DRENDO-104000 format. One line per 8 residues: number of its first residue (from 0); their letters; for each residue y, z, x of C-alpha. Coordinates in Angstrom, 2 decimals. Last residue first. Layout:
NUM) a) Y:Z:X | ...
This chain:
432) aegramsi) 33.86:35.03:-3.81 | 35.00:33.43:-0.54 | 31.96:34.39:1.53 | 31.04:30.76:2.08 | 27.89:31.10:-0.03 | 29.95:32.73:-2.75 | 32.43:29.83:-2.72 | 29.53:27.37:-3.04
424) lrdlvaad) 28.19:29.41:-5.95 | 31.58:29.43:-7.71 | 31.98:25.67:-7.27 | 28.49:25.17:-8.65 | 29.48:26.97:-11.84 | 33.03:25.58:-11.91 | 31.62:22.06:-12.30 | 31.03:22.91:-15.96
416) arvgdhay) 28.40:21.76:-18.44 | 25.66:20.68:-16.06 | 25.70:23.92:-14.10 | 25.93:25.88:-17.35 | 22.81:24.36:-18.88 | 21.11:27.71:-19.54 | 24.11:29.02:-21.48 | 27.44:29.91:-19.94
408) adtvwtrl) 30.20:32.52:-20.08 | 27.85:35.51:-20.10 | 27.79:35.67:-16.30 | 25.68:37.35:-13.64 | 26.50:36.09:-10.16 | 23.68:36.98:-7.82 | 23.36:37.34:-4.05 | 20.00:36.94:-2.32
400) grvagata) 20.04:38.60:1.12 | 16.41:39.68:1.11 | 14.53:38.49:-1.93 | 12.91:41.28:-4.00 | 16.14:42.37:-5.67 | 16.74:38.85:-6.93 | 13.27:38.91:-8.46 | 14.08:42.04:-10.45
392) laqkrdvy) 17.35:40.39:-11.49 | 15.49:37.35:-12.85 | 12.93:39.46:-14.72 | 15.73:41.40:-16.39 | 17.66:38.20:-17.22 | 14.72:36.39:-18.79 | 14.79:32.64:-18.31 | 14.73:30.25:-21.28
384) mddhyvaa) 17.07:31.87:-23.80 | 19.70:32.72:-21.17 | 21.96:35.46:-22.55 | 23.24:36.90:-19.27 | 23.05:33.65:-17.33 | 22.05:34.38:-13.74 | 23.81:32.18:-11.18 | 22.09:32.46:-7.81
376) vvpvdnaa) 23.12:32.56:-4.17 | 20.67:32.31:-1.28 | 21.40:32.40:2.48 | 18.12:31.81:4.35 | 17.05:34.95:6.24 | 14.18:36.05:4.01 | 12.23:39.16:5.08 | 11.42:40.28:1.53
368) lrdldyla) 10.81:36.63:0.63 | 8.29:36.31:3.45 | 6.50:39.46:2.37 | 6.39:38.35:-1.27 | 5.00:34.90:-0.50 | 5.38:33.04:-3.79 | 3.32:30.33:-5.49 | -0.06:31.96:-4.98
360) pwdtraal) -3.08:29.69:-5.42 | -4.66:29.25:-8.86 | -8.44:29.68:-9.03 | -8.68:31.00:-12.60 | -8.51:27.90:-14.82 | -9.02:28.38:-18.56 | -5.60:27.05:-19.60 | -5.97:24.17:-17.12
352) aeaaarlp) -9.31:23.18:-18.68 | -7.78:23.23:-22.16 | -4.92:21.07:-20.91 | -7.43:18.59:-19.45 | -9.23:18.41:-22.79 | -5.99:17.82:-24.67 | -4.45:15.22:-22.39 | -5.40:12.23:-24.57
344) vlapdeef) -3.79:13.97:-27.59 | -0.54:14.65:-25.74 | 1.46:11.46:-26.36 | 0.08:11.29:-29.91 | 1.56:14.74:-30.68 | -0.45:16.59:-33.35 | -3.66:17.62:-31.57 | -2.19:18.48:-28.16
336) qwpyvmeg) 0.58:20.28:-30.05 | -2.18:22.45:-31.51 | -2.74:24.04:-28.10 | 0.80:25.47:-28.10 | 3.78:25.06:-25.77 | 6.72:27.46:-25.86 | 10.40:27.01:-25.09 | 11.70:28.01:-28.50
328) tfrlpggg) 10.32:28.89:-31.90 | 12.32:28.59:-35.10 | 12.50:31.31:-37.73 | 12.04:30.93:-41.47 | 13.18:33.98:-43.44 | 10.36:36.34:-44.39 | 7.40:35.65:-46.67 | 4.78:35.58:-43.95
320) tadfapfe) 3.80:31.95:-44.34 | 6.23:30.64:-41.70 | 4.91:33.19:-39.21 | 7.64:33.37:-36.56 | 8.82:36.81:-37.70 | 5.24:37.99:-37.13 | 5.95:38.43:-33.39 | 2.84:39.88:-31.74
312) qrirhasw) 0.83:36.89:-32.96 | 3.09:34.67:-30.85 | 1.56:36.29:-27.76 | -1.67:34.33:-28.24 | -0.10:30.89:-28.65 | 2.41:31.48:-25.84 | -0.39:32.56:-23.50 | -2.68:29.61:-24.02
304) dtprggqa) -5.38:31.12:-21.78 | -3.06:31.66:-18.79 | -6.12:32.39:-16.67 | -6.27:35.40:-14.34 | -7.64:34.95:-10.83 | -4.49:34.62:-8.78 | -1.33:32.82:-9.79 | -0.31:30.96:-12.93
296) yipehlaa) 3.36:30.80:-13.93 | 3.76:27.03:-13.51 | 0.38:26.79:-15.29 | 2.09:27.69:-18.60 | 4.39:24.69:-18.88 | 2.03:22.42:-16.99 | 0.54:20.21:-19.71 | 3.57:20.34:-22.00
288) ylpreafs) 6.20:19.60:-19.38 | 3.84:17.09:-17.79 | 3.96:15.04:-21.00 | 7.69:14.43:-20.57 | 8.83:11.17:-22.20 | 6.17:11.12:-24.92 | 6.50:14.87:-25.47 | 7.85:14.44:-29.00
280) vaadvgrl) 9.74:17.35:-30.57 | 13.39:16.33:-30.27 | 13.13:12.56:-30.64 | 10.67:12.96:-33.52 | 13.04:15.32:-35.31 | 15.86:12.82:-35.03 | 13.67:9.99:-36.33 | 12.59:12.18:-39.21
272) ftdtlepg) 16.15:13.11:-40.11 | 17.43:9.53:-40.02 | 14.40:8.34:-41.97 | 15.35:10.78:-44.71 | 13.18:13.56:-46.08 | 12.48:13.01:-49.75 | 13.74:14.71:-52.91 | 12.39:13.33:-56.22
264) dagetfat) 9.90:10.63:-57.17 | 12.10:7.56:-56.65 | 13.87:9.22:-53.75 | 16.90:11.50:-53.62 | 17.82:12.12:-49.99 | 17.19:15.10:-47.79 | 17.47:16.07:-44.13 | 20.77:14.61:-42.90
256) ellyhlsd) 22.52:18.00:-42.83 | 19.51:19.35:-40.99 | 20.15:17.13:-37.97 | 23.76:18.25:-37.68 | 22.67:21.88:-37.76 | 19.81:21.28:-35.33 | 22.24:19.78:-32.80 | 24.47:22.85:-32.68
248) fkaatgft) 22.77:24.50:-29.69 | 22.27:21.15:-27.94 | 24.97:21.00:-25.25 | 25.32:24.78:-25.03 | 21.66:25.10:-24.16 | 18.87:27.38:-25.37 | 19.07:26.81:-29.12 | 17.55:23.32:-28.79
240) iglsqfrr) 14.06:24.79:-28.32 | 14.40:25.95:-31.90 | 13.10:22.54:-32.97 | 9.60:24.01:-32.55 | 9.74:25.14:-36.18 | 9.31:21.54:-37.36 | 6.06:21.44:-35.39 | 4.88:24.55:-37.17
232) vtlregap) 5.83:23.11:-40.54 | 3.91:19.90:-39.92 | 5.27:16.41:-39.37 | 2.33:14.04:-39.67 | 1.85:11.37:-37.05 | 2.83:7.77:-37.71 | 5.07:7.05:-34.71 | 8.15:7.12:-36.96
224) mrvdhtdl) 7.33:10.55:-38.44 | 5.03:11.01:-41.43 | 5.40:13.49:-44.27 | 2.26:14.43:-46.21 | 3.89:16.67:-48.78 | 3.41:20.29:-49.92 | 3.98:22.26:-46.71 | 6.47:19.72:-45.42
216) haavaeal) 8.61:20.20:-48.54 | 8.48:23.98:-48.19 | 9.50:23.71:-44.53 | 12.43:21.43:-45.40 | 13.55:23.81:-48.15 | 13.27:26.71:-45.70 | 15.54:24.92:-43.26 | 18.05:24.22:-46.04
208) aqdgpyra) 18.05:27.81:-47.27 | 18.73:29.12:-43.78 | 21.16:26.32:-42.91 | 23.87:27.74:-45.17 | 24.36:30.64:-42.76 | 25.43:28.29:-39.94 | 27.03:30.45:-37.22 | 25.12:33.57:-38.19
200) fyrenhal) 22.04:31.38:-38.58 | 22.32:30.23:-34.97 | 23.08:33.61:-33.47 | 20.17:35.18:-35.32 | 17.87:32.40:-34.14 | 19.12:33.04:-30.59 | 18.05:36.68:-30.90 | 14.62:35.58:-32.13
192) trayaary) 14.34:33.32:-29.09 | 15.15:36.24:-26.79 | 12.32:38.31:-28.26 | 9.92:35.39:-28.02 | 10.86:34.82:-24.37 | 10.15:38.41:-23.32 | 6.58:38.22:-24.60 | 6.41:34.69:-23.23
184) vddahgtl) 7.10:35.65:-19.63 | 4.96:38.78:-19.67 | 2.02:36.81:-21.07 | 2.56:34.18:-18.37 | 1.67:36.86:-15.85 | 4.29:38.65:-13.79 | 4.29:38.68:-9.99 | 7.30:36.67:-8.85
176) tplggtiy) 9.12:36.54:-12.19 | 11.28:33.47:-12.08 | 14.90:33.06:-10.92 | 16.06:29.74:-12.37 | 19.26:29.76:-14.39 | 21.16:28.25:-11.46 | 19.93:28.57:-7.88 | 21.74:27.57:-4.68
168) aqtlgepa) 19.82:27.66:-1.41 | 21.28:27.21:2.07 | 20.08:26.01:5.48 | 16.56:25.14:4.35 | 13.56:23.47:6.01 | 12.69:26.55:8.05 | 12.15:28.35:4.74 | 8.93:26.35:4.27
160) lslytlts) 6.36:28.09:2.08 | 8.04:31.15:0.57 | 11.65:29.93:0.57 | 10.39:26.65:-0.93 | 8.45:28.62:-3.57 | 11.68:30.40:-4.47 | 13.33:26.96:-4.64 | 10.55:25.73:-6.92
152) fggfsqgl) 11.38:28.47:-9.41 | 15.02:27.40:-9.12 | 14.01:23.82:-9.89 | 12.24:25.25:-12.93 | 15.76:26.24:-14.08 | 18.19:24.37:-11.79 | 17.54:24.38:-8.05 | 20.22:23.29:-5.59
144) vswpeegq) 18.83:22.83:-2.08 | 20.35:22.67:1.39 | 19.04:20.72:4.38 | 17.18:21.44:7.59 | 17.14:19.08:10.61 | 13.56:18.37:11.64 | 13.74:14.63:11.02 | 16.58:13.51:8.79
136) lhrrlhea) 15.42:11.22:5.98 | 11.65:11.09:6.42 | 11.59:14.69:7.60 | 13.37:15.75:4.42 | 11.10:13.59:2.26 | 7.94:15.10:3.68 | 9.45:18.56:3.21 | 10.34:17.72:-0.37
128) drvisdar) 6.75:16.67:-1.03 | 5.61:20.03:0.34 | 8.00:21.72:-2.09 | 6.74:19.65:-5.00 | 3.13:20.54:-4.11 | 3.87:24.27:-4.21 | 5.97:23.86:-7.36 | 3.16:22.44:-9.50
120) fhalydaa) 1.79:18.91:-9.73 | -1.46:19.33:-7.80 | -3.14:21.17:-10.68 | -2.78:17.94:-12.63 | -5.50:16.27:-10.53 | -7.92:19.18:-10.87 | -7.24:19.13:-14.62 | -8.10:15.44:-14.80
112) aesdtgfr) -11.28:16.05:-12.83 | -12.18:18.93:-15.14 | -11.51:16.78:-18.20 | -14.03:14.13:-17.15 | -14.00:12.21:-20.45 | -12.20:9.20:-18.96 | -10.60:10.11:-15.66 | -8.88:6.72:-15.54
104) altardap) -7.04:7.63:-18.73 | -4.83:9.96:-16.68 | -2.53:7.05:-15.79 | -1.93:6.01:-19.39 | -1.79:9.51:-20.92 | 0.76:10.65:-18.35 | 1.15:11.49:-14.68 | 3.60:9.03:-13.17
96) tsrgtgrq) 3.70:7.97:-9.51 | 7.36:8.53:-8.64 | 9.77:6.29:-10.52 | 10.42:8.88:-13.20 | 7.97:11.78:-13.15 | 4.52:12.69:-11.83 | 5.79:13.99:-8.53 | 9.39:15.14:-8.73
88) dllvvryd) 11.90:12.32:-9.02 | 14.12:13.53:-6.21 | 17.90:13.20:-6.45 | 19.29:13.66:-2.93 | 22.99:14.50:-2.79 | 25.09:13.71:0.27 | 27.24:16.76:0.44 | 30.60:18.48:0.36
80) alarrlwa) 32.75:16.78:-2.28 | 29.58:15.18:-3.64 | 28.43:18.55:-4.95 | 31.42:18.83:-7.26 | 30.81:15.34:-8.65 | 27.16:16.21:-9.17 | 27.61:19.59:-10.87 | 29.30:18.19:-13.95
72) gaanprea) 26.09:16.66:-15.19 | 24.64:13.28:-14.36 | 24.44:10.39:-16.80 | 25.46:7.41:-14.66 | 24.09:9.07:-11.54 | 20.57:9.36:-12.98 | 19.23:12.86:-13.33 | 15.91:13.66:-11.71
64) rggpggql) 12.79:13.21:-13.82 | 11.50:16.02:-15.99 | 7.92:17.22:-15.75 | 8.38:20.91:-15.20 | 11.10:21.09:-16.11 | 14.41:21.73:-14.48 | 15.88:19.71:-11.68 | 15.56:20.13:-7.93
56) wllrplde) 18.64:18.61:-6.33 | 18.41:18.30:-2.53 | 21.74:18.68:-0.72 | 22.29:16.68:2.45 | 24.88:17.37:5.14 | 27.72:14.84:5.56 | 28.05:12.79:8.73 | 30.55:10.35:7.28
48) hergeavv) 29.64:6.67:6.96 | 29.05:6.80:3.22 | 32.32:8.58:2.60 | 34.26:5.68:1.06 | 32.16:5.78:-2.10 | 30.87:9.27:-2.76 | 27.27:9.73:-1.65 | 24.00:9.50:-3.58
40) eraflria) 20.43:9.45:-2.26 | 17.80:8.42:-4.79 | 14.26:9.69:-4.40 | 10.86:8.24:-5.26 | 7.43:9.57:-4.27 | 4.22:7.56:-4.46 | 0.81:9.18:-4.55 | -1.85:9.34:-1.87
32) pgdpthhd) -5.59:9.99:-1.99 | -7.09:11.91:0.94 | -6.13:11.86:4.61 | -3.60:14.67:4.19 | -6.14:17.00:2.55 | -4.23:20.29:2.30 | -1.26:18.27:1.05 | -3.30:17.23:-1.96
24) lpvdlthd) -1.89:14.08:-3.58 | -0.81:13.07:-0.10 | 2.64:11.48:0.20 | 3.80:7.86:0.03 | 7.44:6.94:0.42 | 10.22:5.40:-1.66 | 13.94:5.71:-1.01 | 16.74:4.34:-3.19
16) tcvlgghr) 20.23:4.42:-1.70 | 23.25:4.97:-3.92 | 26.92:4.57:-3.00 | 29.10:6.05:-5.70 | 32.40:5.06:-7.30 | 30.70:3.91:-10.46 | 27.78:2.14:-8.79 | 27.34:0.68:-5.35
8) ysvpaptt) 23.96:-0.43:-4.00 | 21.41:0.49:-1.33 | 17.69:-0.27:-1.19 | 15.39:1.57:1.21 | 12.37:-0.50:2.37 | 9.33:-0.51:0.10 | 6.20:1.27:1.34 | 3.27:-1.14:1.56
0) m) 0.00:0.00:0.00
């Protein structure tokens, strides 16, 4: 397989260079199968010949491709004032070798083989990919990293596995529990999601009756979304994932206002509503997010065993048949989604095997983090729906030299919403704040 040469082009005041290289699927077996890795380097036009340091962007996820420069958040322009920015399509996403129902079909009915393959798409492999890319671009010279959400989790893994590759680490909304099980993560997450439901319905009190009318309609009608699959009540409830960011917090309200029209036989859900729901709940563009959402927390000999599904039973407020007001779930993945989402149905057996897996390697080196000498600054969002503040601050205390900025001014997407977030972290790293 021939590695394409870098390709450079100009776009919107930026100079972009596309890099492609091959890396081992399993970094412990460097002579084994390889996968392709794609990264785009971005520099402000007019500065392409300057000797600027590089900043690696590790986006949230898992399973989300890197931002494209024409749709990037506020952080990018701020970063370009000081850095060349490297946008890595993490393995399995974007223009890197994809991991989805089409590529995983080659495993046929061998779900264990498919699960073994997917087990190589966690933070430890992403970090080793980043090290390959760093050496490809600049030899042994270290670079800086900005990790958002799951990218912050990966940054803690980077500090554990290859701190020599880093000069500086910035983390936004992404300090994970270092030792907690997925059960601990989801138990805290359900409580935060309920709080965000209360915020939502306090803002839009009229939506309570409307949401319950939609649920009642779904319970008594066979409603099909554009791809042909049935929209169930529990899948409708998963729209609460939008409560976690400032950019999408209000989106459910504007979707619900399109919900009903008067059909020939009475009220019907509109095509506009169903298409909007499909766009929000389908995993067609990010199947890895579903398949690996719990395995990103797995370490040691304890399986995740569909943690979110089990822990949900401890929170009866989410039971749509319980007689209470309807409540939406958040950033959780359930086994039934691999039955209802066409993009996930072919991954069901592999997901089951991942949920039962017990031989997960450690993602964090606690001793190395306790002795860390890489400067690390982190934004911790006080009311973050996706990442628990208490767990984040406990982790911050376990990493030597890590400085936090706790703020209630932003939601989980703060670094994308306002350049001031990254600006504050850069100032902290320089000792100016």
